[in-house]
N, C-alpha and C positions, 0 to 999 in steps of 0.2 A: 361215418366220416365222409365229408363232402369236399369235392374238389372245386366247388364254386363258392366264391366269397367276394365281398366288397372291401378291399384293403386300401388303407389310406395312411398318409403321414409316415413314410418309411425313413429309417436311418440305419447305418451299418457300422460295424466295428469287427475287424478280424473276419471270422467265419460266421458271424451272426448278423441277422437283420431284425430290427424291431419295427413295429407298425401298429396301427389301430384297426380293430375290427370288432363289430358287435359292441361298440362303445367302450371297449377295454383295450389294454395294451397287451401285445403278444410278441413272442420271439420265435425265430425259425432259422434253420441253416441258410446261409446266403446262397447256397446252391439249390435251394428249394427243398420240398419235403414237408413233413408234418410239423405244424407249429404248436406252441404251448402258450397258455394264457398266463400273463404276469399279474394283471390286476383283475379284480372281479367286483368292481364298484357299481357297474351298470348305470353309470352316469357318463355323459359324453366326454370322451378323452380326446386330446389333441397332442400332436408333435412330440412323441417320445424320442429322447436323444440319449446316446451313450456318452458317458464321461470319457475324456481322452484316454484314460487307462482301461476303459471297458468294465470297470468294477461297479459302476452305478448307472442307473437310469433316472432321468427326470422327465416329467411330462406335465401337462396342464389338465385339470379336471375340475368340474364344478364342486365346490365346497361351500356350504352355506347357500348363498344366492348368486355366486359369481365364480368364474374360473380362477383357480389358484395354481401355483407351481408346487408340485410334490415330487418326492424322490423315494427310491428304494434300491436295495442292492440288485445288481443284475441277476444274481442267482437266487433272489428271493429274500424277503425279510427287511427289517429296518425301514419300514414306511415312515415318512415324515412329511408334514406340510411345511413348506419353506416360506410362503408369502401369506400375508393377511391383508391384501390390498382391496378386496371387495369391489373390484372394478370389472365390468364386462369387457373392457378393452385389453385385459391381460393376455399376453401371448408369449409362449416359450420359444426361444430362437436357437438355443443350443448351449454349448460350453465354450469358454475361452481357453486359451493355452494354459492358463493357470489352474484349470480344473474347476472354475466357478460357473454356475449356470448364468446364462445371459437371457434376460426376458425383457419385454417391453410392456409398458402400462401408462395410462394417463393419470394415475394417482399423483396428487400434488399439482395437477395442471388445471387450467381453467376451461379446457375443452377436451372432451373424451376422445377426439380424433388425434390429439397431439400426444403420441405415445413416445416417451423417452425410454432409453435402454438403461437397465440396471444389472449389476452383477449380484448374484444371489449365492452366498456361501452354502455349501452342503451341510455345514454344522448348525444351520438355523440362525446364524447371526443376521443382523439387519442388512437389507439390500443397500447397495451404494449406487447412486446415479452416475451414469457415464456422460462424458462431455461431448455429445454428438448432436444434441438437439433432437427434435422429433424424427424418429427413424422407423423404417419397416423391417429392415434386416441389416446385419453387421457381418462382415467377413474380414478376419485378421489375415494379413499376408505373412510371408516368411520373414523372420527377424533379420534385420540388417544392423549389426552392431547392437546398440541399445534401443533402436527404433523399429517399429513395425509399420509397414504401410497398411492402410485401412480403406476398405470400400464399404460404403453404406448405401442401402436402398431407401429412398424416401418416398413420401406421398402414399400412393397405392392404398386407398381406403377399402378396396374390394379386390379379392384375388382375380387374376386375369381370366380364368375359366368362367367366372360368374358374370363377366361383362366382356365378352370376346371382342377383340379389335377395338378396344376403347382407346380414344385419342384425346380425351379431355384434359383439363388442367391437373388433375391428380394422377394421371398416368405415371407409373413408376419411373423414377429417375435414379441413376447411379451417380454417386459422388465419390471421388477418390482423394485421399490424403497420401500421396505417393511417398513422402519422406517422413511421415509421422509427426509433423510439426503442428498439427491441429487445424491447418488451413485446407479447405476442400474446394475442389473444382469439378465441374460436370465431366463425366466419362461418357463417351459416344453420344454427345447431345444431338448429333445429326440423325440418329435413328428415330424415326417417327413411329414409336411403338410403346408398349407397356412393359417396362423392364423391371425385373425383380430377382430375388434369391441369388445374390452374388456369391461366388465360391472361388478359392484360389487353388489351382492345380497346375503343377509344372510351370510356375511362374506366369501363368495366364489367369485372367479374370473370366470365369465362366458365369453365365447368367441365363435366366429364362426371359424370352422375348417373343412377341407376336407381331413384330414389325413387317413380316412377310405374310401376315394373315392367319397364321397358325402358331400355337404355342409350342416352341421348341427350344432346345439348348444351343447357345452360341458362346463363343469366347473371343476375347481380344487381348492384346498385350496391355500392360499397365498404362501405356501411352495412348491407348484407344485405337491402335492400328491392327491390321491383319485379322479382320473379322472372319470367323469360321462358324459353320453350322454343324452340329454334331448329331442331331436327330432329325427325322423326317416324318413326324406325325401330322396327318392332315384330317383325321376323323375325330380324334379327341385330343385335347391339349395335354402336354406334359405338365404335371402338377407336383408341387411339394418336393423338389429335388433336394438331396442332401448328400454331402461328400465326406469321405474320410481323408481327403488330401490327394487321393489318386483315383478313386472310383466314385461313381455317382449312382445313387439309387433314387428312383422316382416312381410316381404312380401315373397311370393313364387309364381312364375308364374303369377304375376300381381294381386294376391289376398292377402288380409291382414289376419294375424293369430295372435291369442293372446295366450301366455303361462302364465296362471294365477299365477303359482309358479313353483319352480324347481321340485316339486314333482307331478305336474299335467301334463296333456297331452295338446298339442296345439289344439286350436279349431279355425275354420274359422270365420271371421267376415262378415256377410252378409250386405254389405253397398250398397246403391242405390244412384246414382248421379242424382240430380234434374237438368239436363242440357240438352240443345238443341244440345250439341256437336258442338261447333263453328268450331273447326278444322276439323270436319268430313263432313261438308256440302260441296256439289259440288260448284266449283268456276271456274271463267274464267281462261283460261290458259294464262300465260305470254309467248307469242310466242318467242320473241327475247331472253329472259333469257335462254330458254331451246333449242334454235336453234342448231340443230345437223347436218344439211345437206341441200343442195339445188343443185339438179342435173338437168340441162336443157334438153329439148327435142331436136330432130334433128335440128329444125330450130332456136332454141334459143328463142322461143316465150313464153315458159312457163317452169316451173320447178316443180319437185317433191320435196316438202319441208318436212323435218323431224323435229319435235319439240316435246319433251316430249313423245316419243313413239307413236306419231300420224303422219300420212302422208297426204299430201294435194297436189292437183294439182292446181298450182297458176300461172295465166298468169302474165307476167312481167309488163305489163302496163295496168292499169285499169282492169275491169272485176272482177267477183266474184272468190272465191276459191271453190274448190270442194273436199269433203272428200274422201280419199282413204281408210284410216283406222283410226278410232278415237274411240276406245273402251277402257275404263279405265282399264279393266281386261286384256288387251293385250298390249304388247310392239311390235311395228313395227319398223324395222330397215332397213337400206340399200335400201331405195326406189329408183328405177330407172325407167325412162320412157322406155317403150317397144313399139316401133313402134309409130304410131300416136295417139293411144287412149288407150293404156294399160300401166299398171305399173307392175313391178315385185319387190317383197320385201320379207323380212323375218319377221315372226311374231310367237309369242308363244301361239297362241290361242290353247285351249285344253291342256295346260300344257307343251308342248314340242315345240321346234322351227321347223318350216316347211317353205318351199318356197311357196309364193302365186303369182299367176298371175291374175290380175283383169282388167276387162274392165271398165275403169274409167267413161265412159260416157254411160254405159248401162242404160236401163230404170230401175228406182227404183221400187222394188216390193211394191205393195200397198195392204193393208189389211192383211189377213191371208193366202196369197198364199204360198204354200209349197216351201221351199228352196231346190233346187235340182241341180244336176250336170248331170252326165251321167245317162242313163236309168238304173233302178234297175238291178243289176247283170251284167251290161255291163262294161267291163274294159275301161279305158280312151283311150287306144290305139285303141280299136275297135270303140269307139264312134267317134274318130277323123277320122278313115278310112271311116266310113259310111258317114261322112260329106264331103268326097271327097277331103280332103286336101292332096296334094302331094308335099312334101317338097324335094323329091329327096335325103333325108338323108340316107346314108349307114354307119351304125355304129355297133359296137359289140352289143350283146344282152343287153337289158336294165337291170339295176339292181336297187334295192332300195338302197337308201343311206346307210341304216343300214348294208347292206352286203358289203359295200365298205369303209365306214368310220370307222376308228379304235375307239373303246371304250378307255377310259383312261387306262385300263389294257393292251390294245393292241398297245399303242403308239409306244413302242420300236420295236414291230414286224412289224410295218408299214414301216420300213426303206426300205423294199424290194418293189420297185415300181411295180404296176400292169401294165403290158404292154397292148397295144391295142389288143382287141380280146379275152382277158382272161375271162373265165366265173367265176363269183363269186361262193362261196360255196352254197349259197342259194339266190334266187331272187324271186321277185314277181313284178307285174306291179303296179306302183303307181296309185292310184285311184283319179279321180276327186271327190272332197269332196262334200258331201251334208249334212255336219254336221250343227247343230244349230248355228246360228250366221253368217253363210256364205251364200252369195247370189248365185244364179245360174250363175252369171257372174264371179264368182271367182273359180279358179282352185287351189287346194291345193296339193303340192308335199310333201309327208310325208317322214320322216326319221324313219327307223325301230330301229335305235340305237341312243343314245344320241350323239349329235354333236353340233357345233356352227359354223355357216357360218361366214366367215371373209370378203368375198367380192363377189359381183355380178357384172357381166359385160355383158350387152345385146349386141348382134351382131347388126350391123347397119341395117340389113334387118328385125330385130325383130323376127327371127325364132329360135334363140338359145340364151342361156344365159350361160356364163362361171360362174362356181361356185367354190369357194375355201373355205377351212375350216381351223379352228384352229389346226386341226390334220394333216395338210400338204397334204390334198387330193385336187385334181383338177378334176372337172367334167364338162361335157357339158350337159345342160338341153335342150332337144328338146321341144320347146313350144307346138307344135301341139299334140304330144303324151303325154306330161307331164312326160317324162322319163329322168332319170339321167343316163349318160354314163361315166364310169371312163376314165380318161385321164392320170393321173400320181399321184404318192404319194411319200412322203418322211418322214423319221423319225426324221428330224432335226427341226421341228417346223412348225408354221403356214405359209400358203401361203396367201397373202392378196393383191397381185398386179396382175391384169389380163388385157389383151387388145386384142380386136378383130381387124382383118385386115379390110380394107375398103370394101372388097368383101365378108366379113363374112365367109370366108373359112378357116382362120387360127386363132388359139388362142395362144397368147404368155403370159408367166407369169414369175415372179421372184421366184425362188425356193430355199429355204435354202439348202445348200450343205455341211455344216459342223457344228459341235457343237459350234464352236467359232464365229458364226454369218455370215459367208460368204454366198453369194447367187449367183446363176447363172441364166441367161436368157435362157428359153427353149421355144420351138415352136412346134406346131403340127397341122396338118390338121384335121379339124373336119368332112371331107367328106371321106377321104381314110381310109378304115378299116385297111389296112396293113401298113400304114405309121408309121414309128417309131417316137418317140419324138426326136426332133433335139436340140442339145445343141448349142445355138448360142455363148455362152461363156462357159469357162471350169471350172468355180467355184474357180479359184485361187484368185479372188477378190470379193468385195461386189458390185454386179451389180443389179440394181433395176430400177423400174419405166419404164417398157417397153411401147412403144407406136408406132404404125405404122404411117408413114407419110401419108398424105391424098392422095398422088399419088400411094401409095402401093409399092414403090420401096425400101424403107428403113425401118428398125426397129430401132427406136431411144431408147436410154436408158441412165441412169446415172450410173456412176461407180466410186468407190473409187480406182482408179488405177493410180493416179498421185502421184509420189514419189519425191516431191520437198520439203524437210524438212525445218524447221525454227529452228534456234538456240534459246534456252530459254535465257531470260535475267537475271534470278535469279541464275540458277545453270547450271552446265555442262550437257546439255541434248538437244536432238533434238526431234521434234514432227512433225506431219502432220495435222495441224489444218484445212487445206483447200485442201483436197485431191480429191475432186469430180470434174469430168468433164463430159460433155455430149458426147455421141458417136452415130454413125450411123453404122448399119450393112447393107451392100448392100445385098439384098436378092437374086437377080439373079446374076449369075457369070458374065454376061456381063454388069452389071450396074456400071458405073464409079463413082468415088468420085465426089460429087458436088463441092468440093473445089480443085480438082486436075486439071492437064492440060488436054486439049481436042485437038483432031486433028484439029478442025475448029477454035480453039482459042476462044476468048471472043467475043460474038456478039456485033456489033457496034450499039447498041441501048441504049436508056436511061434506066438505071437500073429500073427507076420507071415504065417503060412499060414492062420490062422483065416479062415473065410468064403470060401475060394477056391472051394469047391464052389458056393456061392451065386452067385459071379460068373462061373462057367464059362459060356461062350456056349451050350453044348449044353443046359445046365440052365435057362438064362434065356430060351430062345426063346419060351416061353409066358408071357404076362404073368399074374402071380398074381391070383386073384380076391380082392377086398377084402371082408372080412366085418366088418360093423358091428353090434354088439349095443348098442342104445340104452340099455337098462336099466342104471342105475348107472354110466354111462360117466364121469360126473364123479368117481367114486371111483377111477377107474383112471388118474388123472393122475400122472405120474412126473417128478420133477425130474431134469434132466440134471446130473450131478455136476461142475459148474463153479462158480466163485465168482459172486456177483451182480456185475453190471456195467452198462455202458451199451451195450446191444446193439440192433441193428435189422436188418431185412430178413433173416430166416432163410430159407434154402433147403436142400433136401436134395440130396445127391449120392450116388454109389454107396457105400453103407455108411457114410455120414457126414452130419453136419449142418454147414452153413456159415452164418456170419453176419458182419455188420460190427460191429466193436467199436471204441469210442472211449474215450480217456482223459478224465478230468475236467480241464477247464481253464476259466479265467475267461471271462465273457461280454464284458467290455470290452476284453480284451487287455492290460490294465495289469499283469497278473501274469507276462507273458512275460519271458524272460531279457533280451531287448533289444527295442527298438521295431521292429526290422527282421525279427524272427522271425515266421513264420506259425503260425497255429494248427495243431496236428498233424492230419494226415489220419487218417481211420479206417483200420483194418486188417481184412483178411479172415482170420477164424479158422476152423479146421476141427476138429470133434470127431469122432473116429473111433469109431463105434458098436461096432466089434469090439475094438479095442485099448483103448477107453475112455480115450483121452488127447486132450489139446488141443494144437494147434499153430497157428502163424501161417503161413497159406498165402501171403499177399501183405502186405507191410508197409504199403503206402499205396495207397488207391484212393478214387474218388468213388462208383462204383456197380458192380454186377456182375449177371450172369445166368448160369444153369447150363443146359447143353445138355439136351435131352430125355432122353438116356440117362444123365445124371448123371456123365459122364466128363470134361467140359471146362467151364471157367469163362471167360466173356468179361468183361473188365474195362474200365471207363472211368476214366481218370485224366488230368488236365491236358490235355484236348482230344484225347486219343489213345485207341486201343483195342488191347488185347492179349488173347491167348488162352493160358491155362495149363492144365495138368492139374488135375483136381479131387482127385487122389489124394495128392499130396505137393508140397511146395515145390520149385521148380526155380530154378536160378541165372539171372541176367539173360542170360548168354551161351549158355544152353542152347538146343538146337534145338527143344525143346518149348515154349519161351517165344516165342510168335509175336507180332510187332508187325504189326498189320493196317494196310496202306497205304491210308489214306483218300483219298489223292490220285487213286486210280483212279475215284472218284466225280467226274464232270465234269458240272456243271449250270450253266446260265445262268439267272439270275432277272431278271424284268422288274419294276423297282421300282414303277412305277405300278400294275401288277396286284397286287403284294404289298401296297401301301398300301390298295388297295380291299378286299382280303381282311381286312387288319388292322382297317380301319374297321368292316366288317360284324361281325367277331367281337367287337370292343369294344362295339359297340351291342347285340349279342345277350347278352353277358355281363351288361350292366346290366339288360336286359329280364328275364333269367332269375334274377338274384341280388340285385337291389336290394331293400332291406328291406321296402318296402311293396308288396304284391302288385299293387295297382292303380297303381303308379308315382306314388303321391301325387296321382292325378288328372291327371297329365301325359299329353299325347298323344304317346307315345313313338314310335309309328309315324310320326306327322307329323314328329317330330324327324329321323328317318332320311330321310324324303323331302326335307326341307329341306337337310340337310347332305351327303348322299351325293354329289350332283352336283359338289360342290366338290373331291372327290378327284381328278378328272381335271385340275384346274388346279394341283395341288401340284407344286412344283419340287424338293423335298428331303424327307428324312426329318424334318427339323426342322419343316417345314410340316405334316407329318402329325401330329406331336406337338402342335402348336398347335391343329390342327383337332380332335383328340381331346379336348384340354383344354376347348375351347369347347363341344363336344357334351356332355361330362360336366357342364359348367357349367349346362346346362339343368335338371339335377336339382335345383339349388338346395340341395344337401346337402353336408355336410362329407366329407372323406376320399375324394372321387372323384378320386384322383390318377392322373397319367400319368407314369411314371418311366422314361425311356430310359436306355440305357447312357451313362456320362459321355463327353463329347467332349473329346479332348485333341489338341494339336498333335503330329503324328507326330515321334518322335525327340527330344522335349523332356522336361525334368524340371519339377519344381514350384519355385515361388518360395521362396527361403530367407529365414528371419527370425532376428533376433538376440535377441529377447526384451528389447528395450530401447527407450526413447524417445530419438530423436536430433534434433538441430537443427543448421543451418549456423551457423558462427561464423567469426571472423576467422582462426582457425588451421585451419579445416577442419570436418568433421562431428563434432560433439561428443556424447558420451554424456551425456544429461540424467538419465535414471533407468534403472536396471536393475531389471526386475520381480522381486519377491521370489519365492523358490522355495517350493513346497509339497512337502515330502519324501515324502508319501504318494501323490503323483500324478506318475508318470514323465513325463507330458507337460507338467508345470508347472515347468520349470527353464530359466532363461535360459542359452544357451550362454556368455554373458559372465560368468556366475557359476560356471561349471564349475571343478573343481579345476585349478589351474595357470594359468587365464586371468588372474586378478588384475586385472580391469578395474574401473575406478571412475568414478563420475560426474566429468565434466570431462576425461576422456581423449578423445583424438582417434582416429577410425578413418581412417587415412591411405591405406591400400591394401587391396585384396582380391586375393589370389593374385598379388601383385606389380604389379597394375594400380592406378594412382593413382585415388582416389575423385574423380569429377567434382565441382567446386565447386558447380554449380547443381543437379545431379541427385541427389547423394548416393550411398550405396553400393547402393541397391536394384537398379539395372540390372546391377551386377556380381554380384549374388546370384541372378539369374535362373537357374533350373534347379539351384540349389545345395542344395535341401532334402535332408537325409539324407546329404549327401556332405561329406567333410572339406575345409575351406576354410582358407586362411591369411589371417590379418588382420595388418596392420601397425598397431601401437598406438603412439601418441605420448603420453607422460605428462610431467608437469612435476615435476621433482625438488624436493627441499626448498629448494635454492638458486635455484629458478626456472628452471633450465636444462632444456630439453626432452630427453627420452631416448626412443629408438625401440627397439621390440622386436617380434618376430614370435610369434604364437600360432596354434595350430591349434584350430579349433572345428567343430562339426557344426550347421549352421543347422536351425531347426525348419521343419516344413511349415506350421505355423499357430501363431499366438500365442494363439488363442482360449481354450484351456484355461488357459494361464498367466495371461492377463488376467482370466479368470473367477475363478480362485482369489484373485487380488489384490483383485477386487471383493468377494468374500465376506469376506475378512479386513477390508477397509475398512468394510463394513457392520457387522461384529461390533464393530469398534473404536468406531463411532458409537454403537451400543447400549450398550456398556460405559461410554463416557464420559458418556452421557446418564443413566445409572442408577447411577453410582458403582460400577460393576462388578457390579451385582446382577442384571441381566437377561441371558438367553441369546438367541442368534440362530442359526437354522438355515435354510439355503436348500436347496431341492430343485429341481434344474434340469429333471428329467423324471421320468416314472414307468416307467422301465426300469432296467436294471442300473446305468447311470451315476449316476442319481439315488439309487438305493438305496445305492450306495457313498458318495456325497457326504453323504447323511443320516447315515450311521453314522460318518463321520470324526470328528464332534464331538458325537454324540448324548449320550454319558455326561456330558460336561462341561457342555453347554448345558442339558440337561434338569434338572440339579442346581441351576440358578440359581433365584432367587425367583420369576421370571416368564420367559416364553418368547415370542419372536417366531418364528413359522414362516412363512417367506417362500416362496410358491409362484408368485411373479411370474415370467413368462417360462418357465413349466413347459411343456415341449414335449409332454407326454402320454406314453402308454404303456399299462401294464396293472397297475401295482402300487399303485394308489390305495387299495385295500382294506387292504393291508398297512400303508401309511403312516397311514391313518386310525386303524387299531387302535393303532399306536405313539403317535401324538401325542394320541390321545384317552384314553389310560390315566389312571386316577385312583389316587392312593396310598390303599391300604386297610390297610396294615400296615407295620411296620418290622422289619428284622432287625438285632439289636444284638449284635455280636460282642465278645468280650473282646479288648482290645488293638487294636481297629479302630474304624472309624466306622460308624454305622448306615447301612443301605441300604434303599431303599423296596421295597415289594412292591405291584405287580409291578415288575420291573426297568424302568429307563428312563422311568418315569412322571414327567411334568412335576410339579414341586413346587408350582407356583402357577398363576395364570391364564395363558392362552394367547391370543395374538392372531394372526390369519391375514392375511397380506398377499397380495393378488392383483391381477392387471391384465389388460389386453386380450390379452396374449401367453400367458396361461395357458390352454391349450386341450386338448381331448380329455380325457384322464385328468386334466389340469389343471383343466378345467371340473368334472369329477366330484369331485375332492378338495375343491374350493371348495364345491360344493353339499352334499356329505356333511358337511363341517365345519359348515355352517349347520344341516342337519337334525339332527345329533347334538349341537349346541350345544357344540362343542369350544372355540369362542371366537368373538368378533366378527370379521367379515371386513371388512377395510379396503382400499380401492383403487378400481379401476374395473371395469366389467362385462367378463366374460371372453370368450374367443374365440367360443364357441358352436358346438362341433362334437362331438357325442356319438353319432354313428352310426358304429360301428366297422367295421374291415376285418380280413381274414385273410391277404391277400397270396397267395391260392391260385392265381391265374391270371396268365399272361403271354402276350403276343402272339408271333407266329412269330419275330420278330427278338430276342426277349428283353425287350422293353419291358413293364414291369409296369403293368397297369391294375387299379385297385382298385374294387370294388363296395361302396358303403356298405350293409352287410348286417346289422349288429347295433345296433338302435336302443335307446337307453336311455330308460326311463320311471322317474320318481322319485316317491316318496311325498310326503306332506306337502302335497298340493295342487299340486305342481309339474308332474307329468305329463310330457308330451312337450316342454315349453316351453324346455328348455335349448338344444336344437338350433336353430341359426340365430338365436339370441338371446344366449345366454350367461347367466351367473349374476350377478345384481345384488349388489354388496357391501352389507353392513349400513351401512357408513359410506363414502360416496363421497368420494375424494380424487383430484383430477386431477393429472396430471404434465405441465404445460405446457412448450412448447419452451424458454422462458427459464430454467426450473428446471434443465433438463439443462445448459444453457450455464453457469449459475452453479455447477454441481456440487452442487446441493441435491437432497435426496430427501424431498419432502413426505410421501410415503406412509409411509416408514420413520419419519420424525419423528412423524407422527400416531399410528402404531402404538405407539411408545414412550409417548406421552402417554396413550393409552388404557390401557396396562398400569399406568401410575402411578395412574390413577383406580381401576382394578379392584382394585389391591392395597390401597387404602384401605378396600375393602369385603369383599374375599375374602382372608383371611390365607393365607400360604404354609404348605403342609404342613411341619411340623417333626418331627424324631424326638422321642420322649418323653424326658423327664428320667429319670435313673436312680433314680427314687424311686417309691413307691407300689405296688411289686410285693409279692407275698406272701412273707413270711419263710419260709425253709426250716428254721429252728430250731423244733423242736416245743416246745410248752408244757411246763412242769414236770410230772412224773408226779403225778397226783392221788393222794390217799390211797386205799388199797385199799377197795373197797366192802364193806360188811358186810351179812350176811343179817339180815332182820328176825326177832327171836325171837317165840315164841308170846306173844300179847298178855297172856295170863293169867299167864305165868311171868315176863315181863320188866316190871319196874316202869317207870312213865312216866319218860322222861328217861334211861333206861339205854342203853348202847351195845351193839348186837347183836354176837354172836360171829361167827367165820369161817364162810363157806359151804362146804359139802362139795362136792368135785369133781363128784359124781354129780348135784348139783342145778343145775350150770351149763347154760346154753342150748346145745344140740348145735350143733356146727359153728362156734362162735365161740370164738376164742382169740387 
């Protein structure tokens, strides 16, 4: 029995408290003591609540693929699933006074962030929607006659502790209906904070707020006066408060607290879990699920395999595996074979990342033998010298990585590369470690300053390792002395592509050369102290994936330098969707192109025999010296004769180039042949440098690496590893096609230790990559000290995710996301939907409305309107797969797990004579109705605009700033932009990165007209709005939705109408994930705006030009005050700004020449021609030369 636990989501009734721990629901005495488990589903549970009489519990837990509301008796038994909504947005909020569950969900809505409240009867009857519009929380006040006052909390898309001190547009707001008439007004609108969780106690409204900088409980009277604070937490937020009408229970830092009354002080509850900690017990590792890398040795007989932060030496065919690093407190990355028996990798043992070199097959220390490295007090370099190792390496003075790698605050200053031979400001010799947990066969190369290694590349002879970092630094690690030597640096971002020459004397890398993503190939000798860095390419293009050919004569690379554009089929535009080609740089001045003419012509031998001499073992025993002539090396770049394409990860093999190639396919997936199709995997292509032909070596893969001798390829695909020859394609059943048995790797991981490592890494990533070098003045070390001890209390991975969210929340910055792998119920499918509104009736469950289809959106068609279904409003759905539809529950329970699967519906229709007729149809239910309902919402808005303007105004909605929003914008761009005026609706815009493209489109101005014969005039430029534009925005427009709103104001595209936007413009790149695959984002790219705006959009949002609120009762009434106001603004603007119209077909110059004038006559001699006489003809010789 343990007294430490991480307790969440409390509620109380009488002398009991319920809460969540270890992913299950528990109960305990409200006075503290031993708790007992109520549920044992081991699926993330949330928000258990007592019924008003205390006899029942309800909570939310994942069922199928989404959270659902379930119930059970408080004393055990009678478990029942109450909802079948299939929505990730579902949240349980509590019980109403009538004893019904109150929950929120976005089901039946066009946007998953618009969660409406429903009452859910405990007997399983169908939920009933409540008339409050989108809400976060609901609190019933004391009854006054037949009426009850109501307070609702709205907005709040993320709980307060996960974005502390948030002040943007979706900050929680309280609305009160004081007399129960359905009309709401803001409560305490003057509080500039994030308000949530309203409760009624003693006639006062209690709520959670952080308007004073910390999350605490406050209360006011129903009129919004007499503000009081009831808690004083300043280290951790008060979270998830719940009340029984007089007391409040809440959590803070994973501990439960009780506030006995509004006049009392909060006191902790000492609760002990009687649990063995199921989710905390060590368990076997699923190797394939967490497979992260497989890099072969020189001969291709074994690989270093990375999985879940552990490294293993695994022979490809048979044999056991051998652990390189498998400590649950450590994450090992980037494992690479080093020579025949060693491995080099990065690990964060002792809390910071370092490079490790380990003798994989060294004798294992037995018993209590001391772990040692160099002799006490002896530097590593001296130890190596005493061992008599002579590498012949001549390099600048060694430096610790800390004196060479830029800290976050020094990233911009790192733009000045350090040249060869430069001394660092401070240096020390890196020591061979003898720290606890490291054997004497392990060398640790430490970093004095925080950094993150992005790539390791061992030299073929195993004497050196190329090292690149996320801060744009390149080093060479001398293995014998365990010293890092600086090679180059850049201030434009990470270097993560390195390659050694076959003779181990040259290191090549792809280096970022501009802020807009261009990269260049660079090269440097690792032996010559004075040798400068050689620019193989000049940085004009994006050059990447350098790799030396096995004969050492060429440096191969990929480059986006093919400029053969493709015309778009929807709009007038050109793009370069396949701009990559492979190239060779001839290293020596006298090296000819392998594809060009030669003096001796083409040898008269069978191409299959060509190059055999070069591959003969007797002739290849000596590694060829690589000769590099730097002068005019950029003029010796040779295009490999293959078509342009989408290529990545070029590697060289024996007399060949290998790369991954991908076909062009859509980003959204809507262009697939069917919804169940997967995007095609990339293929491995092989270009034979002797035969000069291209072939497909492997038709589908995720990743690959080539053995050091260039003869074998190790492939990763679908959580498996295979080995194939690099020389030619082999069949699946060939003995040369080796499936590597990963189950030989047997490791047990300790979850609590893994959580600790993950927490530390997530904290370090923010420290090292948060956009402000000084962490915005935040004491980030103090944050670690406060939060880290809580890791030992965690009971599940879901607890870890919650703790990471709260730690990230301390940044007070947008986009600090934590995204774990989705949790689903094992063996279940997703809830199925029919794309229709249903209601119970006397004859059964009746179809009220079938949602209209959008033919251009494959996810926007109701199964009931599919060809052959012939279902109409008024028809009854009587059975699903032959099972009668329950009268009180409806068809939803029978459609659980039915998404994407063929289902039989029994439909009852009424004939013309009134008699019922029954028939069976087959349909495929949808996984979600959101896209279908969204398209119906867009069509409804467009209809409102048309009707309000007599068909004169256009309407466009842009749901996000990624591919989906770009598609939606172009569905109706031509038609809507051609109207007299245009509403551009960016409300609910989820952000992305295309705002600059959208701003260019909607901000175009007509400057000319093209007038065709037999056609209608078209504007120049295309798609330019013909008249005034109004922008609609709201609190759900965020990230790039914030940006498009702000840019629209700065560029005067049109007036902005609505409410203040989300307020999140510090972007992310999704570059890092934790050991279990959980993605943790670092707010890294902060936006600053001109026009005096500066940094102020972040955590505030963009103020509209004209503020129009959207109160709860407007949602209920089906009104859209923002859209209505926008149309009214256009009407006013049109009276002052005329619509651009094509010219009338008049006023142009006539093409008919004027009549030929009389021939001009030369003037005669004045003495000979009388006054008034006509001159005679002019001789040709007297005409002006050149004119005729």
